[in-house]
C-alpha positions in Angstrom: 0.1 0.0 -0.1 3.2 2.4 0.3 4.3 4.8 -2.6 6.9 4.0 -4.9 8.8 7.1 -4.7 10.9 7.0 -1.7 12.8 10.3 -2.0 12.4 13.3 0.0 10.5 11.3 2.4 11.3 12.3 6.3 11.7 9.7 9.2 8.4 11.0 11.2 5.1 12.4 9.4 3.7 15.6 10.9 0.1 14.2 9.9 0.4 10.9 12.3 1.1 9.7 15.9 4.5 9.6 15.2 5.2 12.4 17.7 4.0 10.6 20.6 6.5 7.9 21.8 6.3 4.2 22.4 5.7 3.6 25.8 6.7 0.4 27.8 3.8 -1.6 29.0 4.9 -1.0 32.6 7.6 -2.5 34.4 7.0 -6.1 32.8 8.1 -5.6 29.5 11.2 -3.5 30.8 12.1 -6.5 32.9 11.5 -8.9 30.2 13.6 -6.8 27.6 16.7 -6.9 30.2 15.8 -10.2 31.1 16.5 -11.2 27.4 19.5 -9.1 27.1 21.0 -10.8 30.7 20.3 -14.1 28.9 22.1 -13.5 26.0 25.6 -12.6 27.9 25.0 -15.3 31.0 23.3 -18.1 28.7 20.2 -20.2 29.1 18.6 -19.6 32.3 17.7 -22.9 34.1 14.0 -24.6 33.7 12.7 -23.0 36.4 13.8 -19.4 35.4 12.6 -20.3 31.9 8.7 -21.0 33.2 8.8 -17.9 35.2 9.7 -15.5 32.5 7.3 -17.1 30.3 4.5 -16.8 33.0 5.7 -13.1 33.6 5.2 -12.6 29.3 1.9 -13.9 29.1 0.7 -12.1 32.0 2.1 -9.2 29.9 0.9 -9.9 26.9 -2.5 -10.8 28.9 -2.6 -7.1 29.9 -1.8 -5.3 26.5 -4.5 -7.4 24.7 -7.0 -6.6 27.6 -6.5 -2.9 26.9 -5.8 -2.7 23.7 -8.6 -4.4 22.1 -10.9 -2.1 22.6 -9.1 0.5 21.3 -7.9 -1.4 17.8 -11.6 -1.9 16.5 -12.7 1.4 18.3 -9.7 2.9 15.8 -10.6 0.4 13.5 -14.7 1.4 12.5 -13.3 5.0 12.8 -11.5 4.7 9.5 -14.4 3.9 7.6 -16.9 6.0 5.9 -19.4 7.5 6.3 -19.9 7.6 10.1 -15.7 7.1 10.8 -14.8 9.6 13.1 -11.1 9.8 11.5 -12.5 10.1 8.0 -14.5 12.7 7.1 -16.1 12.7 3.7 -15.3 9.1 3.3 -18.7 7.3 1.5 -20.7 4.7 3.4 -18.6 1.5 3.6 -15.2 2.8 2.3 -12.1 1.4 4.1 -9.7 4.1 4.5 -6.7 2.6 4.7 -5.2 5.8 7.3 -6.3 9.2 7.6 -3.1 10.4 7.5 -3.1 13.4 4.5 0.3 13.6 3.9 3.9 12.3 4.2 2.5 10.0 3.5 -1.3 10.4 2.0 -2.9 6.9 2.9 -6.6 8.9 2.6 -7.4 6.8 -0.1 -8.9 2.9 0.0 -7.2 0.1 -1.2 -9.2 -3.3 -2.5 -6.7 -5.2 -0.6 -6.6 -3.3 2.7 -10.2 -3.3 2.5 -11.0 -6.6 1.7 -8.6 -7.5 4.4 -9.8 -5.6 7.4 -13.4 -6.8 6.6 -12.8 -10.5 6.5 -11.1 -9.4 10.2 -14.8 -7.8 10.9 -17.0 -10.8 9.3 -14.9 -13.5 11.1 -15.5 -11.6 14.6 -19.1 -10.9 13.5 -20.0 -14.8 12.6 -18.6 -15.5 16.0 -20.6 -13.3 18.0 -23.3 -11.6 16.3 -23.4 -7.5 16.4 -25.9 -6.0 14.6 -23.6 -3.0 14.4 -21.1 -5.0 12.5 -23.2 -6.3 10.3 -24.3 -2.9 9.4 -21.1 -2.0 8.7 -20.5 -5.3 6.3 -23.4 -4.6 4.9 -22.3 -0.9 3.8 -18.9 -2.4 2.3 -20.9 -4.5 0.2 -23.2 -2.3 -1.1 -19.8 0.2 -1.7 -17.9 -2.6 -3.5 -20.7 -3.3 -5.8 -20.7 0.8 -7.1 -16.6 0.1 -7.1 -16.5 -2.5 -9.2 -18.4 -0.4 -12.3 -15.4 2.5 -11.8 -13.4 2.4 -14.8 -9.9 3.2 -14.2 -6.4 3.0 -15.5 -6.4 -0.4 -15.2 -9.7 -1.0 -17.2 -13.1 -1.7 -16.8 -15.8 -4.2 -15.8 -16.8 -5.2 -19.4 -13.4 -7.6 -19.2 -12.7 -7.7 -15.6 -9.8 -5.6 -16.2 -10.5 -2.7 -14.2 -11.2 -5.0 -11.0 -7.3 -5.4 -10.1 -7.6 -1.4 -9.7 -5.2 -1.2 -6.5 -6.7 2.2 -5.0 -9.7 4.5 -5.5 -10.3 8.1 -4.0 -12.9 7.5 -0.7 -15.8 9.2 -3.0 -15.5 5.7 -5.0 -14.1 7.6 -8.0 -11.4 6.7 -9.8 -8.0 7.5 -8.9 -5.9 8.3 -12.4 -2.4 9.3 -10.9 0.9 7.0 -11.1 0.8 3.7 -9.2 1.8 -0.1 -9.4 -1.0 -1.5 -11.4 -2.7 -3.9 -11.6 -2.6 -5.8 -8.5 -4.4 -9.4 -9.0 -4.6 -9.8 -4.9 -7.3 -7.7 -4.6 -10.4 -9.3 -6.8 -9.6 -12.8 -4.7 -9.4 -11.0 -1.1 -12.2 -9.5 -1.7 -14.3 -12.5 -2.8 -13.5 -14.4 0.1 -14.4 -11.7 2.7 -17.9 -11.7 0.8 -18.0 -15.5 0.9 -17.3 -15.5 4.4 -20.3 -13.5 5.1 -22.2 -15.5 2.1 -21.7 -19.0 4.4 -23.0 -17.2 7.5 -26.4 -15.9 5.8 -26.8 -19.4 4.0 -26.2 -21.1 7.2 -28.9 -18.7 9.4 -31.7 -19.4 6.6 -31.0 -15.7 4.4 -30.1 -18.1 1.3 -31.8 -15.2 -1.3 -29.9 -12.4 0.4 -26.7 -14.4 -0.4 -27.3 -15.3 -3.7 -29.2 -12.4 -4.9 -27.2 -9.4 -3.2 -23.9 -10.8 -2.6 -23.2 -13.7 -5.2 -23.1 -11.0 -8.0 -20.5 -9.3 -6.5 -18.5 -12.4 -5.7 -18.8 -13.7 -9.5 -17.3 -10.8 -11.2 -13.8 -11.7 -9.1 -13.8 -15.0 -9.4 -14.3 -14.7 -13.0 -10.9 -12.3 -12.6 -9.2 -14.6 -11.3 -9.8 -17.3 -13.5 -9.0 -15.5 -16.4 -6.1 -13.4 -15.0 -4.5 -15.3 -12.2 -1.4 -16.0 -14.6 -0.3 -13.4 -15.2 2.1 -10.8 -13.4 1.1 -8.2 -11.7 2.6 -5.7 -8.5 2.9 -7.6 -5.3 1.3 -6.3 -1.9 4.2 -4.0 -1.1 3.5 -2.2 -4.7 6.6 -2.3 -5.7 7.4 -5.9 -7.5 5.9 -6.9 -10.7 6.3 -10.2 -11.2 4.3 -13.5 -9.2 3.5 -13.3 -6.0 3.2 -15.7 -2.9 0.3 -13.6 -1.3 -1.3 -13.1 -4.0 -1.2 -16.6 -5.9 -2.3 -18.3 -2.1 -5.5 -16.0 -2.3 -6.4 -17.0 -5.4 -6.5 -20.5 -4.7 -8.1 -20.2 -1.9 -10.9 -17.6 -3.4 -11.5 -20.4 -6.5 -12.0 -23.1 -3.8 -14.2 -21.8 -1.4 -15.8 -19.7 -4.0 -16.8 -22.9 -5.8 -18.5 -24.7 -2.7 -20.3 -21.5 -2.5 -21.5 -21.9 -5.7 -22.5 -25.5 -5.8 -24.6 -24.2 -2.3 -26.1 -21.9 -4.4 -26.6 -24.2 -7.3 -24.4 -22.1 -9.8 -22.0 -23.9 -12.1 -18.8 -24.7 -10.9 -16.7 -25.8 -13.8 -14.4 -22.6 -14.3 -13.6 -22.5 -10.4 -12.7 -26.2 -10.8 -11.0 -26.3 -13.8 -8.5 -23.4 -12.6 -8.3 -24.0 -8.8 -5.7 -27.2 -9.3 -3.4 -25.3 -11.3 -3.2 -22.2 -9.8 -2.1 -24.5 -6.6 0.4 -26.3 -8.9 1.9 -23.4 -9.1 2.2 -22.2 -5.6 4.4 -24.9 -5.0 7.1 -23.2 -7.1 7.7 -20.4 -4.5 9.1 -23.2 -2.1 12.7 -23.4 -2.4 14.0 -26.7 -1.2 17.6 -25.8 -1.8 17.5 -22.4 0.5 14.6 -23.8 2.8 12.1 -21.2 2.7 9.2 -19.6 0.7 10.5 -17.1 -1.9 8.1 -14.0 -1.3 8.2 -13.2 -5.3 9.5 -15.2 -8.8 9.6 -14.3 -12.4 11.3 -10.9 -11.3 14.9 -9.6 -10.8 14.8 -7.3 -8.7 18.3 -8.5 -6.7 16.4 -9.1 -3.6 16.5 -12.5 -1.3 12.8 -13.0 -1.5 13.0 -12.9 2.2 9.4 -11.3 3.2 6.8 -10.7 5.5 4.9 -11.5 2.2 5.4 -15.2 2.7 4.4 -14.9 6.6 1.0 -13.0 5.2 0.3 -15.4 2.8 0.1 -18.6 5.5 -2.1 -16.8 7.6 -5.1 -15.6 5.4 -4.7 -19.2 4.1 -5.3 -20.9 7.3 -7.7 -23.4 8.0 -7.7 -25.3 11.0 -9.0 -28.8 9.3 -6.3 -28.6 6.1 -3.8 -29.3 9.7 -0.2 -29.0 8.5 -0.6 -29.3 5.1 2.1 -28.3 2.9 0.9 -28.1 -0.2 -1.1 -25.0 1.0 1.6 -23.9 3.5 -0.6 -24.0 6.3 0.8 -22.3 9.2 2.1 -25.2 11.0 3.8 -26.8 8.0 7.1 -27.4 8.1 7.2 -24.9 5.0 5.6 -22.4 6.9 8.0 -22.9 10.2 11.0 -23.5 8.1 10.2 -19.3 6.5 9.1 -17.7 10.0 12.6 -18.4 11.0 14.2 -17.5 8.3 12.1 -14.1 7.5 12.4 -13.2 11.2 16.1 -14.2 11.6 16.5 -11.4 8.7 15.7 -8.8 10.9 17.7 -9.7 14.2 20.9 -8.0 13.1 19.4 -5.3 10.9 17.5 -3.0 13.4 19.1 -1.4 16.7 16.1 -2.1 18.6 16.9 -5.8 18.2 20.1 -5.5 19.7 20.7 -7.6 22.3 17.9 -10.0 22.1 18.9 -13.5 21.8 18.1 -16.6 19.3 15.1 -17.8 19.8 13.1 -14.8 20.7 11.1 -12.2 19.3 12.6 -9.6 17.6 10.6 -6.8 15.5 9.4 -7.8 11.9 9.8 -5.7 8.7 8.5 -6.1 5.4 11.7 -7.3 3.6 15.4 -6.8 4.4 16.3 -4.5 1.7 13.8 -2.6 2.3 14.1 1.7 2.2 10.5 3.1 2.4 11.1 5.4 5.3 14.9 3.9 5.9 13.2 0.7 6.0 11.4 -0.1 9.4 9.5 -2.9 11.3 5.9 -2.8 10.5 3.3 -3.6 13.3 1.2 -5.5 11.4 4.1 -8.0 10.1 5.4 -8.1 13.7 1.4 -9.4 14.5 1.6 -11.6 11.5 4.9 -13.6 13.1 2.6 -13.7 16.6 -0.8 -15.0 14.7 1.5 -17.6 12.5 2.3 -19.2 15.4 -0.9 -18.9 17.5 -2.4 -20.6 14.4 0.0 -23.5 14.5 -0.8 -23.8 18.1 -4.5 -24.4 17.8 -3.8 -27.1 15.2 -1.4 -28.8 17.1 -3.9 -28.9 20.0 -6.5 -30.0 18.2 -4.6 -33.0 16.4 -2.4 -33.9 19.7 0.5 -34.0 18.2 3.7 -32.0 17.0 5.5 -33.1 13.9 9.1 -32.5 13.3 11.0 -32.8 10.2 14.2 -32.0 8.7 12.6 -28.7 7.0 11.1 -27.6 10.1 13.8 -28.7 12.0 16.2 -25.2 12.5 12.8 -24.0 13.8 12.3 -26.0 16.4 15.9 -26.2 17.9 16.2 -22.2 17.8 13.7 -23.2 20.6 14.3 -26.2 22.2 18.0 -26.7 21.4 18.3 -31.1 21.6 15.0 -31.8 19.8 15.4 -34.3 17.1 13.1 -34.7 13.8 10.2 -36.7 15.0 6.2 -36.9 15.6 5.2 -36.1 19.4 2.2 -36.4 21.1 0.4 -34.7 23.7 1.2 -36.9 26.4 5.4 -36.6 26.4 7.5 -33.7 27.9 8.7 -33.0 24.1 5.2 -31.8 23.0 5.1 -29.8 26.5 8.5 -28.4 26.1 7.9 -27.6 22.3 4.4 -26.1 22.3 5.3 -24.2 25.3 8.0 -22.4 23.9 6.4 -21.8 20.5 3.5 -19.9 23.1 6.2 -17.8 24.3 7.5 -17.2 21.4 4.1 -16.0 19.9 3.8 -14.0 22.7 7.1 -12.3 22.7 6.2 -10.7 19.2 2.9 -9.4 21.0 5.3 -8.4 23.3 7.3 -6.1 20.6 4.1 -4.6 19.5 3.3 -3.5 22.8 6.5 -2.0 23.8 6.3 0.3 20.4 3.0 1.3 20.4 2.0 4.7 21.1 0.8 5.5 24.9 -3.0 6.0 23.5 -2.7 2.6 22.0 -2.1 3.5 18.5 -0.3 1.5 15.9 0.7 3.5 12.8 2.0 1.6 9.8 5.8 1.3 11.0 8.2 1.9 14.2 11.4 3.3 13.9 13.9 0.6 13.3 16.7 2.4 16.0 14.2 3.9 18.8 11.0 2.3 18.0 9.2 5.9 17.7 5.8 5.2 15.3 6.3 6.5 12.1 4.8 6.4 8.8 1.0 7.1 8.2 -0.8 6.8 11.6 -3.7 5.0 12.9 -3.4 2.4 10.0 -6.4 0.3 9.8 -4.7 -2.7 8.9 -2.4 -2.7 11.4 -5.5 -2.5 14.0 -7.1 -5.8 12.2 -3.7 -7.6 12.0 -3.8 -7.1 16.2 -7.5 -7.8 16.4 -6.9 -11.4 14.1 -3.7 -12.0 16.1 -5.7 -11.6 19.7 -8.8 -13.7 18.6 -6.5 -16.6 17.5 -4.4 -16.5 20.4 -7.5 -17.0 22.0 -8.2 -19.6 20.3 -11.0 -18.4 18.2 -10.2 -19.2 14.9 -11.7 -18.7 11.4 -14.0 -20.7 9.5 -12.7 -23.0 7.3 -12.1 -23.0 3.2 -11.1 -26.0 2.2 -14.0 -28.4 2.9 -13.5 -32.1 1.2 -12.7 -30.1 -1.7 -9.7 -32.4 -3.3 -8.6 -29.5 -5.6 -7.6 -27.6 -2.2 -4.7 -29.9 -1.4 -4.7 -32.0 -4.6 -1.3 -31.3 -6.3 -1.6 -32.2 -10.5 1.2 -34.2 -11.2 2.0 -31.5 -14.5 1.1 -27.7 -14.1 -0.3 -25.8 -16.7 -1.3 -22.2 -17.5 -5.1 -22.7 -17.5 -7.3 -19.7 -17.6 -11.0 -19.6 -18.6 -12.4 -15.9 -19.9 -15.1 -14.8 -18.0 -18.2 -12.6 -18.0 -18.8 -9.6 -16.5 -22.2 -7.5 -14.9 -22.8 -4.8 -12.7 -24.6 -6.5 -9.4 -27.5 -5.1 -8.6 -27.8 -2.0 -6.0 -27.6 -4.4 -2.9 -30.8 -4.0 -0.9 -30.8 -6.0 2.5 -33.6 -6.9 4.1 -34.3 -6.2 7.9 -33.7 -7.9 10.6 -31.4 -10.6 9.5 -30.4 -12.0 12.8 -28.8 -15.3 13.9 -31.3 -18.4 13.7 -30.3 -19.0 17.8 -29.5 -16.2 20.4 -27.4 -19.2 22.2 -24.1 -18.0 23.5 -21.7 -18.0 20.6 -18.4 -20.3 20.9 -15.0 -19.4 21.2 -13.6 -21.7 19.1 -15.2 -22.7 15.5 -15.3 -24.3 12.3 -17.7 -22.5 10.8 -19.5 -19.1 11.0 -22.7 -19.6 13.1 -24.3 -22.0 15.9 -26.2 -24.8 14.6 -30.2 -24.9 15.4 -30.6 -27.5 17.9 -33.0 -29.2 15.6 -30.4 -30.4 14.0 -31.5 -29.0 10.5 -30.5 -26.0 8.9 -32.2 -24.1 5.9 -30.0 -26.2 3.5 -31.7 -29.2 4.8 -31.2 -32.3 7.0 -27.2 -31.6 8.2 -24.6 -34.2 9.0 -24.3 -35.5 12.4 -21.2 -34.2 14.2 -18.9 -37.3 15.4 -17.0 -35.1 17.6 -17.7 -31.9 19.2 -15.1 -29.2 20.9 -16.2 -28.5 24.3 -15.0 -25.2 25.8 -15.2 -25.6 29.9 -14.9 -22.7 31.3 -13.8 -22.5 35.1 -14.0 -19.3 37.5 -11.1 -19.9 40.2 -9.1 -17.0 41.4 -5.5 -17.6 41.3 -1.5 -16.3 42.4 1.1 -16.3 40.2 2.5 -19.7 39.2 -0.6 -21.8 39.9 -2.4 -23.5 37.3 -5.6 -25.1 36.4 -6.5 -28.0 34.8 -9.2 -30.2 34.2 -9.5 -34.3 35.1 -12.1 -36.8 34.6 -13.5 -40.9 33.6 -11.7 -40.4 29.8 -9.0 -40.7 28.4 -9.0 -36.7 26.8 -9.2 -35.8 30.5 -6.6 -38.1 31.4 -8.4 -41.0 33.2 -8.5 -38.8 36.7 -4.5 -39.4 36.3 -3.5 -35.8 37.6 -0.2 -35.7 35.2 -2.2 -36.3 32.1 -5.1 -33.3 33.2 -5.7 -31.2 30.4 -4.3 -27.4 31.6 -6.7 -24.4 31.1 -5.6 -21.1 29.9 -5.8 -17.9 31.4 -5.7 -16.0 28.0 -9.2 -14.2 29.9 -8.2 -14.3 32.9 -8.5 -10.7 34.8 -8.3 -9.6 38.5 -12.6 -9.1 38.4 -13.4 -12.1 35.9 -11.0 -14.8 36.7 -11.8 -17.1 34.0 -9.5 -20.2 33.0 -10.9 -22.0 29.4 -10.0 -24.9 27.4 -11.6 -26.7 24.3 -11.5 -30.5 24.5 -12.3 -32.6 21.4 -14.7 -35.1 22.8 -17.4 -38.1 21.2 -20.7 -36.8 20.2 -23.3 -37.9 22.9 -20.2 -39.1 25.1 -21.4 -38.8 29.1 -18.4 -37.6 31.4 -17.4 -36.7 34.6 -14.9 -34.5 35.5 -13.9 -32.2 38.2 -10.9 -29.2 38.5 -8.1 -29.3 40.0 -5.0 -26.5 41.1 -1.7 -27.1 40.2 0.3 -25.0 42.3 4.0 -24.0 41.8 5.7 -26.7 43.4 3.8 -29.2 41.6 1.1 -30.2 44.5 -2.4 -30.6 43.3 -5.5 -29.6 45.4 -8.8 -31.0 44.0 -12.4 -28.8 44.1 -15.0 -30.7 46.9 -17.4 -33.3 46.1 -19.5 -34.2 44.0 -17.8 -35.1 40.4 -19.1 -32.8 37.7 -21.3 -34.5 34.8 -21.8 -33.2 31.7 -23.1 -35.3 28.4 -21.1 -33.9 25.2 -24.6 -32.6 22.5 -25.1 -34.8 19.7 -26.6 -32.3 16.5 -24.7 -31.0 13.5 -22.9 -28.3 15.6 -19.2 -29.8 16.0 -18.6 -27.3 18.4 -19.9 -25.7 22.0 -19.3 -23.9 25.0 -20.5 -25.4 28.2 -22.0 -23.1 31.0 -19.4 -21.8 33.1 -18.1 -23.3 36.2 -17.3 -21.9 39.5 -14.1 -23.7 41.6 -15.9 -24.9 44.7 
């Protein structure tokens, strides 16, 4: 989204929050930063010190997220027209990249940024119904319907070329200045965001709105992807013309997910089914086995190393919890993604002064790519958060599948966190699994802690922070930065987006021979959207904190599309209110294997990610067979390992039998 010309740019923007000095988040962050430097001098600490520092870090990040999340949501919405407080003059539903109007001028709307922002909003809305967010989503859909028809320097809607125009004026008129165009990720990302809302509509019985209002917009974007995917264009940083990993990954996902939606709506999927496997085939070209990381851009000759946060962003925006650690789609816990994570993060370790003294295997500030010169080349909030989010995604899958696989490809990543680990598969009942899981969790939290250290004192997040001082700079209140914070915080809390691959073999099956197959599309202006009033969820039940589809299923076992398949297993979120002191952990034990068969050494630890002094909530999500009747109790594990059981009698619970694959149990209180 940044400008191509880098000359005559000052370090600090007069129209930004860059003059607001970053604030250390209390003594804790200062202690941690010093602690890491201390370790590099005196060597690795003992196990008890590691546990203590990890616990301190976790509490620091907990506190930061609690404070920052409402700020991020408020500021994100303030950047959306026409009622956004930061963006007077912006049309309804228009996402303004930043309120900054000079040095740099980001007072425009980018198709990519807007789609990523609304994908975050749709996921948040689908997890917990919010009428205000729904209004924002509807306004965005209306704005995009109009935007598709605006002729621009990239082309027009008649042949689809105009859909790849990267940015527009905030009144929805064409931006005609010089720019890096076309940018082919925009149509795919917009389709993905709108497909997410369409799936919510269908799951709640509003098929006609999905097919008549939203689908015509999606159809244009999918037609564009199927026709133009194999042509080069500018990358997400708007600087390199070639083939971009981030773009190709988004294009593949859009066609796979679009085909599933089209099938539900009774629309032909021929073009999507023909092209998607070939995009996936081409996607494999970005993996360099010899270099051991994903190349951000190919078909270019720019002298760069291709080490780029582009690859981290591509993985997190392709995340499907049901795909596990699939390497073909570069899932966050795949060996490819983890190896790339290490290479990209390490490329900034010795580059920025603010990373000086931080030991290997600890989080650092992350920028775009090491050769970056824009504003002198600095870390970005959204990329530092992406480094965290990728790891939170991986942790979710490992917890769900109950194992961590270390391959020769991912071994360097894991050895940086636990030097003695070897290649192999480690199940959740092993000490190695526990060591690796905890190390990755602390590593992920470290990136969020970096953001907490260099966020402005009022919680605002700009585009960048200075590589030497950490001072926020470039565009102030970057909307994408806020969206990145919200998605990282959600993943840390175990809230994951709806999957996109389903049972479609084109999602992961790589053809043996790649072909530059494309399908010429047809394009037409979507009807002006008109949304029926009161499109509320079909149930008022509390939304799940971990979900695999975007709505709660009816208790009758059917949906508006007919009889649904009964779930064979259910991800049950247990919640317990228990006030604890530093170092204590709450666990759940029970009479089934998933709960340790009453063996306290195999009890499942609950997370304190939502714990506050006023609401001491511990929670964990455990997959159990549908219909299973269980007995369980909570235990308190003290710092010395001693165990205290809550009082009798045993608690009882029957796992629900329905179409729902996840549920949140009522909150328990320690007794």
